[in-house]
N, C-alpha and C positions, 0 to 999 in steps of 0.2 A: 504495499499500500503506499501510496507516496505520503511524502511530507504535508502536502496542502491539502488532498485530500484529508489525511487526517486532523488532521487543524481545522478546517470543513465542518468533519463527523462530530469533532468535541464540540466544535461551535452550538452546533444543531442538535443532535444528542441531550449533552448537559444543559444546555439553557436552555434556546428555543423549545423546544420542544416540551419541554414544564411545564414553561410560561404560559405556551398555547392551550396545554393540556387543562391547565387552570382555567384559563380566561373562558375558554369554548367546553370544555369538558366538565364542568361544575356542570350543567342543567343536563345530557343524557345522561351521564353516569353516577349521578348524586355528590355531593357536597362531600363528603367523605373519602368515598372512592376515588373523586380525583383526586384531591391531595394528596391520596397512599401512591396512585398511580406517580403523579408529579416526581414523588420523592422516591418513585424506587428506580425510574429509568437509570437517572444518570449514574445511580449505585447499579444496575446490572450491566451498563454501558464501558464501566472502570472496570470490573469486574471481568469481563471479554475483552476486553484491551488485554488486559494485566496476562490473562490465564492465555487467550487464543491469539491476538491481534500483532503486539508487538511484544508479549514475553521477555522483555528485560526487565531482568527480577536484581533492584537494586533498592538502596537504602530508602532514595527518592519513590519510585513505583510504589514498594511494599507500604511507606507510609500514607501514599496516596491511596491506596487500595483497604488499608484499615480506616482513614479517615475518612473515606467513602462509605464502608461499611459503618461508624460511627454513628453521624445523618440520618443513615436508613432505619437505626436501631431508632435512633431522638423520634425518627418522624411518627413513632407512635406513642411518644410521650403529648398525647394530647391537650394541649395549656393554649392562653390566650394573653396577650396585653403582657405583660412584664415579664413573663414566663416563657412566652414564647419568643419573646425578644432572647433574651439566655441564651435559649435551647438554640435559636438559631446563629450564635457568637460563641458558641461552644468548642466547636473547631479552632476558632483563632487563637482562643487560648490555649487548647492544645498543641497544638504549633508554637506557642511563647515557648512553652514551658519544655519541648524537643530539643529547639532547637536554642531559645534566646538564656533558658533558666540555667542547660546542662554549661554553656558558655559561660557564664558569671558563674559558675562555682569551679572552675579548670576543667571541666570533665566534657570539653562543644562533640556537640554530637558531628560536625560538619569530619572531625577527623575518621568519624565511620564513612563518611559522604565521598571524602579520596582514594579511601583504600578499596571501598568496593568500584569507584570508578574507573578506578587506574589499572586494578583484579591483580596486583600477583601473582602469576601461576607455581612459583617455585620455591620452599621454605630462603631464598640466598635471597631472592627477590624481596620477599615479605621482611627481612634483616635488612635489607638495602634500605628498602620505607620506610621502617621504623625509625633508622638513625637521620637520614630526613624529614620526618617529621617531628621529630623530636628534636630539633633547631628553632633554637626563638624565635626567630622569625617568624619560620609558617608556625609555630605555635600561635603567637599573635593573631597573626591573618587567620588561621584558623576558628577562636575566641570570636576575632571581629566581623569573622562572615555569621558564624551563629548569632551572636546582638543584632546584626542588621539585618537576618533577616525572621529573630522573633522580634524585635520591635515594630519590625514592619506589621508581622501578623498583629503584634498586640491594639496596634495601631487600626489597623483593618474592622478589630473585633470590634474598638471600641464607634470606629461609624457604621458598625454591624448593626450594632446593638441601634444607637440613637435612630437608624433610618426606621427599621423596625418598628421600637417604640413609638415612634410620630405618626408612622402609616400604618400599621395595622392594628385598628382598635376596634376592627365586629369581634365580633364572639367568635369562638371554634366551631368548624363542622355547617358552618353557612355559606351561600354564595361570597356573600361580601368582604368574607377574612379570605377568601381563597381569590379572589379577584383582586385585594387589596397585597396578598402574598405575591401574588403574580407582578404588581407594583412594582415593585419593588425588587423582587429577581431580577428585573428587568434593568435595575440602577447596578447593583451589586453584584451582577454578575458580571458584571464587565468592569465596572468602574474601579472596584477592589482584585481580582484578579488581575490584571495589569503590572499595577505596582508589586507585589506578590514577585510575579514571573520576572520582572527587572531588578528586585531586590534579591533573588538567586541564583539569577546569572552574573551581575554582580561580587554576589559573598565568592563562587563556583572559579570568578575571574581572579578575584584577590586571593583567595588561597592557590589557585596556578602560580602567580605571579609569584609570590614569595618562593615555593618550590623552585622553578627555573630558573631563580635569581641565586640559586647557589648549584646552579647545574654550569659544568664546566661547557665552553665555546666547542662549534665542532669545528674540528682543522681541518683547512680548506676544505670545505662541503659547501652545497647549500644549505644555510639555515634551515628550510620549511620538509627539509630530509632527516633532519634528527628525534628520531625516533628516541622515546622518554625513557625506556629504557638504559637502551646505548649509553646516553646520555648521563642516567644516574650510574648505570657503572664505572662511565670516563668518572664520574665525579671519586666511586669511592678506589679507585687505580689512584687519580692523585691525592687523595687524604694520605695512601700511605706512603705515596710518595715524599710528600711535601710532611710525613711523621720521619720518615728518614734521611733528610734532611735532602733529599736530588733533586726535587723541584715544585712550583708551587701550580697555584692554581689560576684559572684565566675565565671567568663568568662569564656569562651571554650578558650580549650588550642590553642596553636597555626599551628599544624598538623591537631584538629579539624577543625580548623574556613577556614584551607586552601581545606579539603575536600570537606566541606557541601558548598564553596562558588563554586568550579569546578563545584557539582554537580547540585546547580542553576542554573548555568554558559550555562549547558550540556541541561536543562531541557527550559531553554529559546529559548533554537536552535530546540529544538525540538527532541533535541538527548537522550532520556528515556531510 
C-alpha cells in the first residue's frame, strides 16, 4: 500500500467516517448504536493496520494500538458533561505519563524507541548501542525528546478537555449529544493531531542528531551512503585507537548530522 493511500485511509477511517456516523447515522441506528459504532471504527482500523497491513511492530505502533484499545474500552463508560470531557482526554494524559513523566524521572522511554527504531540484531551491536546511548549528550537529547512529546500531549489534552467541556453539553444517548461530539471531533481530530506528529518528528530528529554527532565521518565516501551500523562500528574502532593513543576521532560535520538525523526520523515514521 502506498504511503499516500495509507494516509488517506487513516484520515477517512480514523476521523471522517466516525464523524459522518455520528452526524447521519444517529437517526437510523439510534443514538447509542451510532455512538458505539463511531467509537469502534478507528479501533478496528488501527488493529487491522497494525496486525495485517503495515505490520510494523515497535514501541510507537504498539503504543498507538494500546491507546486505541483503551479509547475503545472507555467508549462503554456512558457519561456526559465534565466526566465525558475527562474521558475523552485520558489518552493525552497517558501519553504525558509515558513520555514526559519517565523523562522527568530520568528513565526516558525514548531510549526504547531509539533501540527499537534502529533494531540492533546482534549482541555486539546491542552493546555498541548501549555505549552510544549512555553518552551524556545522547541521554540529554532522549530526555528532552520525551519531555517535548509529553508536554505537547499534556497541552493537547488540556485543549481537548476545554473544547469538549464547552461544546458537548447535551445528555448522553441523545441525538444532540452525538451531533456535538461530531462537531468537536471535526476540530480536534485535525487541530490536535498535527502538533503531536510534528513534536514526535522533531523529538526523533533531536535524538538521532545527538547520536550521529558522535559518529565519525565517512572516509572519502558520499555522506548519504554511510550506514548507521558501519559508522557505529567505526566509532568503536576509533575509540579503541584513542584509548591506545594512536588516533583521534573525527565527527560528522553539522550539515551531515542534520541530514542523517532527519532521514532517520523519516524512516521511523515509515516515510522511506
